[in-house]
N, C-alpha and C positions, 0 to 999 in steps of 0.2 A: 338425432344427436349431433351437435356441433363440437368440433375439436378446437379448443384454444390451447396453443402450445407456447410456453414461455421458455426462451433460451437464456440461461444465465440466472444466477441467484443474487443479483445486485440489490442495492438498497431499494430501488423502485419496485422490483419484483417481490421483495420481501413484504413490502406494504400491500401490494396487490393481493398476494396470497392471504394475508391476514384479513383483508377486507372481504375477499371472496368467502372466507370462513364464516364471517358474520352475515354476509349477504350473498348467498349462492344463487345461481341462476339454474332453474330446471332445464334439462335438455342440453346442458353444456358439460363437456368432459374436459377437465383440466389436466395438462401434462407439463411437468417441469423437467427440462434437460439441463443438468448441471454436472460439471466434472468434479465437484466437491460436495460433501455433505454438510460442511460448516462454512458459511460465507463470512469473510472478514468484514468488519465494520471499520471503514477508513479513518473515522474520527479518533479511534482509540489505538490504532496501530503504532504510531510513534511512541505512545506510552507503553505499549507492549514491548517494543524494542528496548526501551529503557528499563523494563522490568517492573513497571508500576501496575500492569494488568496481566493476569494469566490468560491462557488460551481461551477458556470458556467465557471469560468476561467480555472479550472483544470479537466473538464469533457468533453468528446466528445459526441455530440448529435448523437446517432446512428440512430435515426429515420430519421433525415434530410439527413444523410449520405447514408442510405439505399435507400431513395427516389431518391437521385441523381444517385445512381448506378443502379436504376431499380430493386432493390432487395426486395423481400418479407421479412419482419421481424416478427419472432414469439417470443413473450415474454414468455419464458419458460426455464426450466433448463433441459439440457440433462443429463440423468442418466445411459445410456447404449448405446452400439452400437451392432447391429446384423449384423456381417460381412458376414454371409452366405446369408442373404436376402437383404443386403445393406439398412438397416434401422437404423435411429437414434431414440432411445426410449426416450421420454420426460416425465417429471413429471406429467403433467396434460392433454396434448393433444395427439391425435393419433400419431403413429410412422410416421416419415418423410422419404420418399424415397430419395436415392441419387445415382448418377452415379459416382460422384467424391466428396470426403469429405476432408475438412480441419479443423484442430482443433487448437484453440488458446485460451485456457481457463485459462492460468496462473497456479499458484501453491498455495498451502496452507502451513502454518508452520508445520514442522514435530514435533514429540513428543507429539502431543495432546493425545497420548495413555497413558501419565502419568495420574495416577488415579485422577479424579476430574478436570483435565485440560479442557477437552472438555465441561464439564458442566458449569464450573465457570470462566474460563479464556476467554479473548477476543482475538481472533486470529487477526493478522494484515491483513490477507487475508481470505476470500474475503473482498475487500476494502469497499463495501457498508455497510456491517454489522459492520465493524470496525468504520467507520465514524459515523454511527448512534449511536453507544455506546459512542464515544468521544463527539459528539454534545450534547447528553443527559447529560453527565457528566458536560460539560461546563454550560449548562442551570441550572442544579442543583447547581453548584458552585455559579452561579450568584444569585440564590434565597436563598441559605443557606451558606453565606460566613463565618458564625460563627463557622462552623465545620471544624477542621483540616482535611486535606486530605492526604492520603498516597497511592501512586501508586507503584506497582511493575511491572517491565518490565523484561521478561525472554528472553534472547538472546543478546549476546554481539557482534554480527556482525555489519556491517555498518548500517543495517536497525534499529536494536535496539538502537544503539548509536545516530543516527540521530533523531529517534523518541523521545528519552529521552530529548535531547536538545530542540527540537521544542515544546514538551509538556510543558517543564518547561517555555519556553518563553511565551507561551499562558497563562499559569496559572499566571505567573508574571504580565502579562498585566491586567488580571482580578483583581489581588490583588492591582495593582497600581491604577486601576480605582476606586476600593472600597476605597482605602486610600484617593484619591482626594475627593471623595464624603464625607468621614468622616471628612476630613480637612475643607471642606466648611461648613459642619454642625457644627463643633466645633467653627469655626470663628463666625458663627451666634449666637451660644449659648453663646460664650464669650462676644459678644457685648451686648446681652440682660442682662447677669449677671452684666457687668460693669454699664449698665444703671440703674440697680436695686440696685447697690452697694453691690452685693454679689459675685463679681468675685474672683476667687481663681486660679491663674495661675498654681501653683504647683499641685493642685488637678486636674485641667484640663489636665495637662501633664500626670499624672498617669493614668487617665481614657483613654486618647488616646492610651497610650502604652498598656494598658490592652486590649483594643479593637483590636489593631493591632496584638497582640500575637495570637489571634484566626484566623488570616488570613493566617497562615502558611500552607505550603504544603511540602510533602516529596516525592522524587522519588528515588526508589531503583532499581538498575540494576544488574541482576543476570546473570552470565556467567560461563559455566562449565570449560572453559579453563583458563590458567594462564594469558593470555593476550587477550585484546579485538581485534576484527577485524583482524583475522589471514590472511585474503587475501590481506592485505595492508602492506606497508613497515614499518620498525621499527620507523622511524621518525613520520609518520602519526599516528601510534598507540600510541606512547608516547605523542604526542601533544594533541590528543583527550582525552586521559586519564587525562592529566593535566587540560583541559577545564572542563571536567565532575566534577573533584574533586573541582576545584576552584568555581564552581557554586553550590556546596553543594549536587550534586547528589551522592548518596551513592552506591559505587561499592562493589559487592560481587563476587569476582573472585574465581575460582576453587570451585564453589558451584553448584552442580547438583540438580536441583529441582526434587523431587521424588513423591510429592503428593500435591494436592490442595483440601481444604475442606471449607465448609461454616460454619460460626459461627453466630448463631442467638442471637441478643441482644435486650434487652428491652429498647426502646427509641422512642421518638416521632419525632426525626429529619428525614430529607428526606432520610438519608442513614441508614436504619434499619438493614442492613445485612453487615457484614464484612466477609472477607475470610482469611484463614490461609494458607500460603505457607510453605512447609516443604522441607528441603534439606537433602541429604544423610549424611552430616556432623553432623546433629542434629540441625542445625540452623532453627529456625522458625520465621516467620514474619506475623503479622496481618496487613491486608491492605484493602482498600476500592475497589480497582480495580486491576486486574492482566491482563497485555497485553502480548501476546505470539508472539515472533518474532524470532523463532528459524529457523534452516535450512529448506529449502523448500522441500516439498514432493508433490506427484501427487494425483489427485482424484483416489480413489480406483477402480472406474469402468473402468478406462483405461486398467489396467492390466487384469481385469475380461473379457474384450471384446475379448481378444485373440490377440491384437496387440503386437508386440515385444516391450518389455520395459526393461529399465535398472533396477538396483537393487533398485532404489528409485521410480520406477513406471512410469518414464517419457518415452514418445514414442520415440523409437529409429528411427532416420531418417538418410538417406544418404546425400551426398553433395548437393542434389537437394531438400532437405527438404521433401523427400518422405519416407514413412514408409518402413523399410527394410523387412517387412513381407507382407504388403498389398499395392500393387502399386497404387491403387485408393484412398489411404489415405495420406494426407500431414499434417504436423504439424509445428508450429513455436512458438516463444516466450518461456516462462518458461516451458511449457508442453513438449517441444521437447528437445531431447538429440542428438546432432549431433555425430554420431559414430566416425568420423575421426577428429572432432574438438571439444573436450569437453571444455565447457566454463562455467563461473559462471552464476547464474541466475540474470541477470541485464537487465533493460529496454532498454539500448542502443543496445543490441543484437537483441531484438525483433523489434526495429525500423529499424535496418539495414536489417533484414530479409524480410521486407514488400515487397520491389520491386522484389527480387528474387523469393519470393513465388508467387506473381502475375504472373510473367513471366512463371514460370513452371506450374502453373495451366492452363494458356492459352495454353502453348505448349502441355500439356497432352490432353486437349480438342481438339486441332487441330491435334492430333496424330503425333506430331513432336518431335524430340529429346529434352530431358531436358537439362538445363544449370546448370553445377556445380557452387556452391557458396562457397567461403572460407571466414569465418569471420576473423576480425582482431585478432591478438594474444593478444594485450593489449588494454585497453581503458582508457580514462581519467575519473577518478571518481571525481565528484564534490560533496562534503559532506557539506551540510548546517549546520551551528552551532547555528541556531535559533535566531541570532541577525543581520541578513542581512550581514553576512560574510560567507565565504566558504573556505574549504581546498581542494586543488587539489591533487590528488594522481594518479600516473602512474609509475609503476615499482618502482624505487628507488627515484623518484622525489616527492617533496612536496612543496606546496606554499600556504600560508594563506593570504587572503586579502578580503576586502569589494568589491574590483573590481571584484573578481571571482564570488561573489554572483550576482552582477548586470549582468555579462556576462552570467551566468547560467540562470538568469531570462530572458534575451533577447533570448537565445537559446530555452528555453521552450515556450516562447510566440510565437516565430516564428513557432515552430512545431504545436502548437495548432491553429495558424492562417490558416494552411493548410486545416482545416476542418470547417472553418466558411466562411460565404458569398459564398457558392457554387452556381454555376449557377442554375437557376430554372429548367432547363431541361438539361439532359445529352446529350453528343455528340452521335448522332445515325449513324454517317458515318461508 
């Protein structure tokens, strides 16, 4: 019996598990180590933030997927690898033995080493922690709409820009809902006043305006560069900057955040604590929440394990997604750095690596030659603007349309459909 252990339930591993379900290998025992039972699908997360998708629509059920694959699932967090003894060290349970190991744990935002950032900022990854904070904020917003809200987002790449637009969309929906409720209440109040002969239209208008003033929210986007989204062409960058400005999102370009601290205030409101964000230029901003969406970095224990890693700590792999230093270790998704094909950290590459990873894991277990894999040089980026429209970006090409959002929605739903309604029992041939 050979033990194949998968660390992380990322996009590549989800595909691997499904393919093992349809094509199992006798004599191979599968184990998945994941700290969550539901793996987020990155393509639909901005839409989830905006309220377009519910939780189940944008998360893969790892338990049912593992069951279909005949895979044991351990709900725990891997914190180290002992490559001399072939052991995965977990946070709460005993070490897990492996003969073959695959890692697909994604990445985390870099620069959380900025003083105070790790303590007080909310990182965009890991996604479960981010979504818990965002959902808590929405809940508090619904319960306390009278308090103005100020959000800071650090990082002006595609992730930060898309997050800003979709957060604003969701907050706008909440404010719209409150305004409609206020409007209904004011109509009833006006009717009663007219019946009593005490109606005053002008006074009612001033009261409504005063109430609506308190429903405002601000979003500030900080970026250390002179332009947003350096990985995209000039037309895409210019158009998204126009959209951000037109929607009142305040841009702070060429501003490097150097510190985050907490400010304690005397108040009885739901938000008793504010934060202060400081930049090297001297700019300071007080805000209620700080979201961190900077360049990706790897978990520190990857480099500490002895695996060959690049300057950012990502596992260096060859064309077969195999570690260049340890043949019995494979990696895919954000955590992997293909030595011969450097690519940006994007979910599209993780999805495309799923099938080659599965094939090479099986080839390794069967002691057969591995199959090289070459990722595409460019990919079509579809950036949602929070209003069921999207911008397509590829090389020097740009196109903006509502049709693109619905096309992206169809693509994302088709991908998620692959992991639902799986057969009750796997193919055992």
